[in-house]
C-alpha positions as CSV (number, residue, x, y, z in Angstrom):
1,M,15.8,15.1,-15.7
2,L,13.4,13.5,-12.9
3,M,14.8,12.1,-10.0
4,V,12.1,10.4,-7.6
5,G,13.0,9.9,-4.2
6,A,14.1,13.3,-1.8
7,G,15.9,11.8,0.6
8,L,19.6,11.4,2.1
9,I,20.7,9.9,-1.5
10,G,18.2,11.9,-3.7
11,A,19.0,15.1,-1.8
12,E,22.3,14.7,-2.8
13,L,22.6,13.1,-5.7
14,A,20.3,16.1,-7.2
15,N,22.2,18.8,-5.4
16,D,25.2,17.3,-7.4
17,L,23.3,16.9,-10.6
18,A,22.4,20.7,-10.6
19,L,25.7,22.0,-9.7
20,G,26.8,20.1,-13.1
21,N,24.6,22.2,-15.1
22,H,21.4,19.4,-15.3
23,R,18.0,20.5,-14.8
24,V,17.0,18.2,-11.9
25,T,12.7,17.4,-11.1
26,L,12.8,16.1,-7.7
27,I,9.6,14.2,-6.5
28,D,9.0,12.7,-3.3
29,V,6.0,11.3,-1.4
30,A,6.6,13.8,1.6
31,D,6.0,17.2,1.3
32,R,9.6,18.1,1.8
33,P,13.2,16.6,1.1
34,L,14.8,14.7,3.6
35,A,11.4,14.6,5.4
36,R,12.3,11.4,7.7
37,L,15.6,12.6,8.3
38,V,15.5,15.8,9.2
39,K,12.4,17.1,11.6
40,D,13.3,20.8,11.5
41,G,11.5,23.1,8.6
42,A,13.8,25.5,8.8
43,V,16.4,23.2,8.4
44,T,14.4,22.1,5.4
45,E,13.7,26.0,4.3
46,A,17.2,26.5,4.7
47,L,18.0,24.1,1.8
48,F,15.3,25.7,-0.4
49,T,17.5,28.9,-0.3
50,A,20.6,27.5,-0.9
51,W,19.1,25.5,-3.6
52,Q,17.6,28.6,-5.3
53,S,20.3,29.4,-7.7
54,L,20.4,25.9,-8.5
55,P,18.2,23.9,-11.7
56,I,16.3,22.1,-9.2
57,Q,12.6,22.3,-8.5
58,F,11.1,19.8,-5.7
59,I,7.5,18.7,-6.2
60,G,6.2,17.2,-2.6
61,G,3.0,15.4,-2.1
62,I,2.8,13.7,-5.0
63,T,3.6,9.9,-6.6
64,I,4.1,8.8,-10.0
65,V,0.8,6.8,-11.5
66,A,2.2,6.4,-15.1
67,S,5.3,5.9,-17.0
68,E,6.3,5.2,-20.5
69,K,9.0,5.4,-22.8
70,Q,9.1,8.0,-25.5
71,A,11.2,8.8,-28.3
72,T,13.6,11.0,-26.8
73,G,13.3,10.0,-22.8
74,Y,9.9,9.7,-20.8
75,R,6.7,10.7,-20.4
76,V,5.7,10.7,-16.6
77,T,2.2,11.3,-15.2
78,L,2.2,12.4,-11.5
79,S,-0.9,11.9,-8.7
80,N,-1.4,15.5,-9.3
81,G,-2.3,15.3,-12.8
82,A,1.0,17.4,-13.8
83,V,3.0,15.3,-16.9
84,L,6.4,15.6,-17.0
85,D,8.6,14.9,-20.1
86,P,12.3,14.4,-19.0
87,D,15.2,12.9,-20.6
88,M,16.4,10.6,-18.1
89,I,14.8,9.3,-14.4
90,V,16.5,8.0,-11.3
91,V,15.2,6.5,-8.7
92,A,16.8,6.9,-5.2
93,A,13.6,5.5,-3.7
94,G,15.2,3.6,-0.7
95,L,17.3,0.8,0.3
96,Q,15.7,-2.8,1.3
97,T,17.4,-5.8,2.1
98,P,16.4,-8.8,0.4
99,D,15.1,-11.4,2.5
100,R,15.9,-14.5,0.4
101,L,19.1,-15.7,1.5
102,S,18.4,-15.4,5.2
103,R,15.2,-17.0,5.0
104,S,16.7,-19.8,3.1
105,A,19.2,-20.0,5.9
106,G,16.0,-20.2,8.5
107,L,16.9,-17.1,9.9
108,E,14.6,-14.9,11.8
109,W,13.5,-11.2,9.7
110,D,12.3,-8.3,11.3
111,N,12.8,-5.8,8.2
112,G,16.3,-7.4,8.3
113,I,18.1,-10.3,9.6
114,A,17.2,-10.3,13.1
115,V,19.7,-10.3,15.6
116,N,20.7,-9.8,19.4
117,P,21.1,-6.2,20.5
118,V,24.5,-6.9,22.3
119,S,25.8,-9.9,20.8
120,L,24.8,-9.7,17.4
121,R,23.7,-13.4,17.0
122,T,21.2,-14.2,14.7
123,S,18.4,-16.9,15.8
124,V,20.5,-19.7,14.1
125,A,23.8,-20.6,16.5
126,G,27.2,-19.4,14.9
127,I,25.5,-16.9,12.4
128,H,25.9,-13.3,13.6
129,A,24.9,-10.3,11.0
130,I,26.5,-7.2,10.6
131,G,25.9,-3.8,9.0
132,D,22.5,-3.1,6.7
133,C,21.3,-6.6,6.6
134,A,21.0,-6.8,10.4
135,S,17.8,-5.8,12.2
136,I,17.7,-4.6,15.8
137,A,14.7,-4.3,17.0
138,G,13.3,-3.9,13.3
139,K,15.6,-1.2,12.7
140,V,18.4,-1.4,10.6
141,S,21.3,1.2,10.4
142,R,21.8,1.7,6.4
143,F,25.1,3.7,7.7
144,I,29.1,3.2,8.1
145,E,29.8,3.7,11.4
146,P,28.2,1.2,13.2
147,I,29.9,-1.2,11.5
148,A,33.4,-1.2,12.9
149,R,31.9,-1.8,16.2
150,Q,29.4,-4.3,15.1
151,A,33.1,-6.1,13.4
152,L,34.8,-5.7,17.1
153,T,31.6,-7.5,18.9
154,I,31.7,-10.3,16.9
155,A,35.4,-10.5,16.6
156,S,35.6,-10.7,20.6
157,Q,33.1,-13.7,20.2
158,I,34.7,-15.4,17.2
159,H,38.1,-15.2,18.7
160,G,36.4,-16.8,22.3
161,D,37.1,-13.3,24.3
162,K,35.1,-12.2,26.5
163,L,32.0,-10.4,24.7
164,L,32.7,-6.9,24.1
165,P,28.8,-5.6,23.8
166,Y,27.7,-3.8,20.8
167,A,25.8,-0.6,21.9
168,D,23.1,0.6,19.2
169,L,24.1,4.5,19.5
170,P,22.2,7.6,18.0
171,L,24.3,8.6,15.0
172,P,25.0,12.2,13.5
173,V,24.1,11.9,9.7
174,R,25.8,14.2,7.5
175,V,23.9,15.2,4.6
176,K,26.4,16.0,1.9
177,T,24.0,18.4,-0.1
178,T,27.3,20.9,-0.8
179,S,24.8,24.1,-1.6
180,Y,23.8,23.6,2.0
181,P,25.8,20.4,4.4
182,I,23.5,18.9,7.0
183,T,24.3,17.0,10.1
184,V,21.4,15.5,11.7
185,R,21.9,14.4,15.1
């Protein structure tokens, strides 16, 4: 199996599939798994150590240049010239909020629906945004934790109470690679 993308979801899924005795080749444009999330190379080395007993092969610093369907799977050519013949390809290459609905409503867009960082109001009166579609200064949160706090901020305005300001706090991120769980602050 070929797993494309070694970010949060790709690393977790590769770990789980390998624990289920699936042979996983995990590839990424970065030279190591979780590169955008984990800055400490020692953490990455500890993850590699935990994966040594699992059927995971990581190839970093590459992209796919060609892929074609074969009778029993796929033929994939990588940018380093390697050719792989996986039975399955799973892509975990990032989450991007589509802009069609927000643009059709006339909402400002900045990698997500642009909101006021304190009130979560959009550029159109009476419309707020919450969760992974809301962008604060171009930054979109893809995590669950802030949503409850965002909902309280919006509810305070809808209910007519005094504004309960939203604070965009740094969040700990839990990487659920059960072979080596990681919390990034």
